[in-house]
N, C-alpha and C positions, 0 to 999 in steps of 0.2 A: 504494500500500500504506500503510495506517495503522499506527500504532505507533511506538515509539522508532526513530529513524533515526540516520544518521551523516552528517557533512559536514565540509568544511574551512571553518573560520572564520579570518578574517584579523585578526590582532592587531597592535597597535603593538609595535615592537621597539626601534628607535633611529633617530635622525636621521642623514642622510648628509653633513651639512655642519657639524656641531658647533654649529648654531644651534637655538634653541627650535623645537619642532614647529609646522608649519602645514599647512593643507589648503586648496586652491583649489577652490571649488564653483561657479565661474562656469558658468552653464548652457550657454553656447556651446561649452564644451570637450567636452560630451557625456559626460565622465567626470570623476572627481575626480583631481587631481594633488596631490602632497605632497612634503615633504622628508624623509619617514621611510620606513623599511622596514616593509612589512606582511607579517608572517610567517604563512603558512598552517599551521594546526594542526588535526589530525583529532580531532574530539570527538563524543561521543554527545549527541544532542539529544532531549529527553524529550517525548513526545506527551501533550498534555493532553486529547485526545479521550476523553470519558467521565469526565473528572476536571476539567471546566471550573470547578467551584466550589472547587477546591483552592487557588486563588491569589487574593489580595486586594491591592488597590492600595496600601494603607498598610503592609502587611506585606512583600509581595514586590516592590512597585514597579509591578505591572501586574495586570490581571485581564481576564476575558472577559465581554462583554455581548452580549445579543441586540439586533439592529436590526430593529424592526418598522415602519420608515418606508417611504416610497414612492420614494426615489431609489436606483436600482440600476445606473445607468450613468453614463458620463462626461458632464459638463456644461461649458458655456462660461462664461468669466468674466463676472460681472455679469448672468447670466441669471436668470430666475425659478426654474429648477431649483437653481442655486447658493444663492439666497436661501432657498429652502424647505429645502434640505439643511442649511444653517447653522442655521436655526431649529430643526429637528428635533434635531440633535446638541446644541445649546446646552441645549434643554429636557431632554434625556435626562441630560446631565451634571449639571445643576442638581438634578434629582430624585435621582440616584444618590449624589451627593457632598454634598448639603445646602448647595450654594453659593448665594450671593446673586446672583451675576452671572457669566455666561460670555461671553467675547468671542473669537470665532474670527478669527484674524488672518492665516492662511495656509493654503493647501491645495496638495497636489502629487499628481498622478496618476503612477504608475510602471508601466512596461510590461515584460512578460516575453516569453518565446519569442524573437522576433527583436529584438535590441537596437536602440534608436533611434540614428540618426546624430546628429552634433552639430547639424546644421541642423534637426533635428526636435525638439530639446530647447529648453525655455525655462523660465521661473520656475515654471510650473505643470505641466510635463510632462517627466519625467526617467526615466533608467534606475535600477534598484535600486542601493543602496550596499552594497558588499561589504567593509566592515570594521567592527569592533565600536566603538561610539561612543555618546555622549550629545550631543544637539544643542546644548545650552548648559550651560556651567558657571555657578555662582552670579553672578559679575559680568556675564556675558553675558545671563543671564536678567533681571537687574535693568535692564540697558540696554534689553532688548527691552520690558519693561514701560513704561519711559520713552518709547520710540518709539511704542508703541501708545496710551498714555493722555496723554502730555504730562508734563512734569516736575512740575508742581504737583499734578495728580491722582495721579501715581505715588507721590509722597511720602506722600499720605494712605493709599492702599491698602496700601503697604508696612508700615504700622503694624499691620496685621492679617495673618492668614494669607492667602497667595496661592500658587497653583500654576501651572505651565505643563504641560498635559496634551496628549499626542499621541493622537489617535483614528485607528486604522488598520483598514481593512476592505477585503476584496475588492470589486471592481466588475464588473458584467457577468454573463453566464450561466455562466461557467466557474470552477470552484473553483481556488484556488491550490494547485498540486501541485509544480511543478518548482523554484520559487524562493520558498519561504515566508519569513516573518519569524521570527526567533528572538530571544527576550528573556531576559536573565539575571536569575535570582532575586537581588534585591538582597542578601539575607542571605548569599549565597555568595561575595560579593566581598570581597577584602581591600582596604579603602578606602585604606590607606597605600601599598600596593604595586601595585595593579592599575589605578589611575586616573592619567591624565596629561593635563595641560592643554595645549591647542593653540589657535593662532589660526585663525579661519575667514576666508578671503578670498573675495571675489566672491559673497557671499550677502547678500540683504536680510533673511534670517531669523536669522542667527547671527553673532556677532563672535568669541566664544571658546567652546570646547567641551571635552569630555573624550574622549580616546582610551583604549581598554582594552587592557591587555597580558594575556597568558595567565598564569594563576596556576600557578606551578611545582609546587604541591601537587595540582593537578587538582581544586581545590575548587569551581570555578565550576559552577553548574547552569544549563544553557541549555534553554529550552522552546519549543515551537511547538504549533500546532493543525493536525492533518492535515485535508486536504480542506476547508479553510476557504472558506465561501461568503459572499455579499454580505449575508446576514441575520445575520452574526456579526462581532464586532469586538473588537480589543484596545483597551483604554485603558491607557496607561502614562505614567509621570511623566518629565518633563524636568527639573522643578525643584519643590521644595516648601520653603517658608520655615519649616515646622515641623520642628525638628531631631530630634524624637522619632519621626518617621515615616520610612518608606523614602523616600529622596531622589530616586531616578530608576530608570528601566528601561533599562539599556544594551542595545543591539539591533544587529542587522545582518541583511541578506538572506544566504541561503546556498543552494547547490545541493544539493537532496535526492538523495543518491546512490542511494536505493532506489526512485526514481521514474523511469519511462521518459521520455526526452526527447521533446518534442513541439513543433510549431510553432503549436499552438493558443494564441491570445493569452490571457494571464492578467493582469488589471489590478488595481491596488490604489489606494486613496485614503488619504492621510494628511491630517489636519486638526489644526493646532496651535492650542491654545485657552488663553487666559488665564482662570483660574478664581479668582474673588474671593469672600471670606467676610466676613460682618458681625462675626465674632468672631475 
């Protein structure tokens, strides 16, 4: 069923050991462990179907684009399909954002229906993440730039605008119905109260991140796209060095309470991209 739906989103509440928050994303665990309580909160999640153009990445932190490329299913690492997919997405982002260069440094397939066991998970194949977060905070984003480009080139590109963008799209023939992605409109966040820095352990992608707590005023506006297929994709920010623009798209997987449960596999692909500008 399309339209606004409801679901439980898991928010940061408090740590259980009086230490700063951390999350362990080691793939061999099969799931994430942490030292903080994730509080389930029942929220309305707004469907953008038919209103795809109502959100824009610099205003809301995310937007929806069409994918007209040729890669619609899972690929192996270092394969020709991976190379072609990376080239397609880099070209699409450069054109849409007016960027001078796009470097894709990581991709992950996530599997729905039957969860993957720990021995089926690795750096590029994982289960969905069920708590509201942002992959990197600003120090973590700058460290990632250094890891991707090297310290000397990183210093040069950091003098101009740079972004880390996540591209998220379904893969395979089946639409995402049961466990969609939801993203929070950046304008609806209370930056001083809703955002909490945490350490990321066991991940080659992130060192520090943001956890999101539930706004007690109920002001957060969470969105998804119903029946999303492989020719559609979200692009959302992880980091933007331009302080006048939306900084990130906080996000999480959620169980759609209005959708019938099924064992039909529903896959997604996320690609993390370093986006560089000449100005």
